[in-house]
N, C-alpha and C positions, 0 to 999 in steps of 0.2 A: 615099734613106732617107725613110720616111713621116713625116708630122707628126701630132701629137696632134689629134684631133677638136676643133674649136673649142668645142663644147658641153662636152666633157670638160675642156678647158683652163679654161673658165669655172667649173667645179666647183673646180678647184685654186685659181684666183684668189680665189674666195669664201672658201675655207678659209684661205688666206694672209692675207686681209684681216681675218679674225676675230681674229687675234692670239693664238689659243689655243695652249697648248703641245702638243707631240706626245703622242699617246695613251700611248705607252710610258713617258712620264715622270710619269704620274698613278698614284695608288694604284688598285688594281684596281676598287673600288666606283665611283670617279669615272670611270674609263675606261668601265665598263659603262653608267653613267648618260649619259655623253657620246654613246655609240652609240645609246642609246634616244632621246635628244633629237633626234638627227640622222635616225634611220631609222624610228621608229614613225610611220606615216603619219597625217596629219590626215584624209585620205580614203582609201578602199580600192578595190581592184579588185572589181567585183561577182562574187559566186558564190552559189549557191543555199543551201548549208549549210556551217556552220563549227561545230565543237564541240571542247571540250577534255576530256581525260581523262588518267589515269595508268595505265600498263601495268606489270605486275610486272617488277622488275629485280633484279639480283644484290645490290643494296644499297638496296632500297626502290623506290618507284614512280618511273617515268620519265615525265615529262610529254610528252604528244604533242598535236598539234592535227590534227584530221581535216577535210579539205576535200572537198566533194562537189558537182560541178556539176549533177548530175541525180539527186536523191534518189529512191529507188525502182528505179533501174537498177543492175545489177551491172556496174560498169565496171572496166577494167584499173587497176592500182595503181602509184603512184609512192611510194617511201619516200625522203624528202628529209632532208638533213642541212645545217644552217646553217653558215656560216663564222664567222670571228672569231679566228683564231689559237688555237683551242681555249680561248679565255679570255673574249672579249667576244661580244656578240650573243646572241640568243635567239629564241624563237618569234615574238615581236612585231616585232622588227626585220626578220624575213624574211617577215612576213605578206603583204606586197604581192607579192613574188616567188612565194610559194607559191600564192597565188590565181591569178596570171597563168599559171603553168605548168599548174596543174590544169585551168583553163578551156581553154587552147589545146590541151592534150593530150587533153581529153575523158576525164580519169582522176580517180579518187579519189586524194587525196594525203594521206599521213601525214607531218607534219613532226615530227622527233624532237628533244627538248630534252635531249640527252645531258649527263652530268656534265662540268663545265668545270674547267680548270686555273686556278690552281695548287691549288685545294682538292682536286681529284681528278686526279692525273697519269696519264699513260699506264701501263697500258692501259685505264683506266676508260672513256674515251669509245669506244674500240673495243669493249669488252665491251657497252656500252649499244647501240651500233649493231647488233651481231650479235644481241643479245637482241631488239631491235625487229624485225629481219628475221624471226627465227623466230616471234615473236609474231604478226606480220602474216600469215604463212602459215597459222597455226592459228586465226585469228580473223577470217576474211573476212566472216562474217555481221555482226560488229560494225562493220566498215568499210563494208559494202555494196560489196565489191570482189571481183574475180576474181584470186586470188593466182597462178593459172597464167599470168597475163600481167603480169609484174612488171618495173619499172624502179627501179634505185637511182640517185639523183641527189644532187648536192651542190655547194656553192660554196666554193672555196678549201680551208680545212681540212676543211670538210664534204665536199668532193669526195674528199679523202683517205680520210675515213671510209667514204664510199660504195664506193670501189674496194677498200678493205680488207675491208669486209663481203662484197663479191663474191668476193674471194680466199679468205676464210674459208669461205664457202658452198661453193666448189669443193673446198677442202682437207678439209672436214669432211663432205662429201656432204650439205650442207644444202639449203635451198630453192633451186629453180631460178631463176636471174635471167636474164631475156631481154635486158636492155639496161642499160648504165650511161651516165649523162650527167654529164660532169665539167666544171664551169666552173673553169678555171685551177687545177688541183689542186697541192698540195704533194706532191712525190714523192721528194724527196731532202733531205739536210741542206744547210745554207748554206755549209759549209766542206769542201773548197775551193770558192770562189765560181765560178759559171759566168760566161760572157760577159755574160749578161743581168743577173746580179747586179752586175757591174762597171758596165755601161752605165746601169742603172736603179737604182743604189744609193740615190739620194735624189731628191726633187723630184716624186714621183708619189704616187698614193693608197696604195701599199704600198712600203715601203723596207726596206733591210737592217736598220736598227736595230729596226724593228717585228718582223721575223722573228726576230732574235736574242732579243728580249724574249719572243716567243711560245714559242720553243723552250725558253728558260730556265724558263718557267712550266710547260711540258708534260712535259718529259723527267724521268723518275725519276732517282734517284741512280745506278742502273746501267742501261745501255742499250747496244745493239749496232748498229753501222752495217750489219750483215748481217741485221737483223730486217725481213722483208718487210711485216709488219703495222704497222711504224713508218715505213719508207721503201719504198714500193711498187717503186721502181726496183731495190731489192736482191733482189727475187724472181728466183731463177734460172730459173724456168719460168713464163711467163705464158699458156701454151696453155690452152684451156678456159675462158678468161674470156669474159664476155658481149660481144655487139656493143656498140661504144663510140662515143658522140659526145663528142668532147673539144674544148673551146674554149680557145684561148690568146690572149693580147693582146701586141702589140708592146712596149708601154710598161709592162712588168711584170717585176720581178726573177725571177719564177717561170716566165717564158716558156720558157727553154731546157730545164728539167727536164720541163715539160709536153710540149714537142715530142718530147723523147727518149722519154717514156713512150708517146706515141702510136706512135712508130716501133718501140719494143720490142713493143708489143701486135701491131702489124701483122706484124712478123717472126715472131711466135709463131702466126700464122694466124688472129688475131682480126680480124673485120671492123671497120674503124675509119673513122669520118668525122671527120677533123680539120679544125676550122674556126678559122683564124687571122685575128684582127681586127687589121689593121696599124695602125689609128689609134686604138686603145682602150688603156685601162690596166686594171690589176687592179681588180676590184670593179665592173665595168661592169654586171653583172646586177642590182645594187642601185640603179642610176641610171636606171630605165626611165621615170621622170617627167621627167627633165631631158636625157637623151641619146637622140636618136631612133634611132641605130644600135644602141644597147644594147637598147632595147625590141624592135627588129626581130630582133636576135640571140636574145633570150629567146623571142619568139614562134615563131621558126623552130625553135628547139630543142624547144619544145612540140609543134609539128607533126611533128617527127621522132619524138618519143615516140609520138604517135598512130599514125603509119604503121607503126613497128616492132612495136608491141604489137597492132595490128590484124592484122598478118600472122602474129603468134604464136598468135592465137586459133584 
């Protein structure tokens, strides 16, 4: 059995030494403030252009942040969705990761601040994700991007939104998606628990109690285990989904459902590049300042985006 990366262990040790209560025991505003204090960077990854705007949504404007490493050039496009259990995190907490991905991929990147739970439960975030996808395809001049070379990407719950948007695009004959890049997605419910939920139930960056809290915030009064836009593993048919880069981590309760999703996609004939990081934990993509292997994994994912979208052109 592998052991946790010493740099990742140092992150856990620092969190334990802080004496702060778990996020899921805080009121929602305090939980969000905690994440902003932890992840809004004092410094940032350099990139040529960053601008904020709001795009039309089904219930008002959807805030987005547009990153462009080479203004004046029409680059391929990444549509990115942040994580946070559909409840915490925002554009600012994912600013560093968005900059790094855009720069390494050589792409314009639109980061989407979808409506969060519990104020807006499922399917609000999914509706916003698909709205952003259709908007991006129709507003390439605003983004200075080529929507015919498109990647959907996301982290954790955001990875779930990315692959759900791809599934909706397939089912609704929407915009063509060339690639999806999924960092440790949520693809199933937590009950019955998988082996990784049992093994990694507590003690790491994500635990069972957080996911129970996140689902409680996100799920509406009525929902179905058979809904593929809620649980991607529930999809009966995954053929026709885009080329996939899917990253999982050994020390992550979501490990097994991510592995299973990669296997299901491959069996459906989808080209899958599954990258399993044996010594990492959930959320490593946000730790590029402190964990060397995390930064290498994010940069490698960015290069994969570059290569796939260059071939799509």
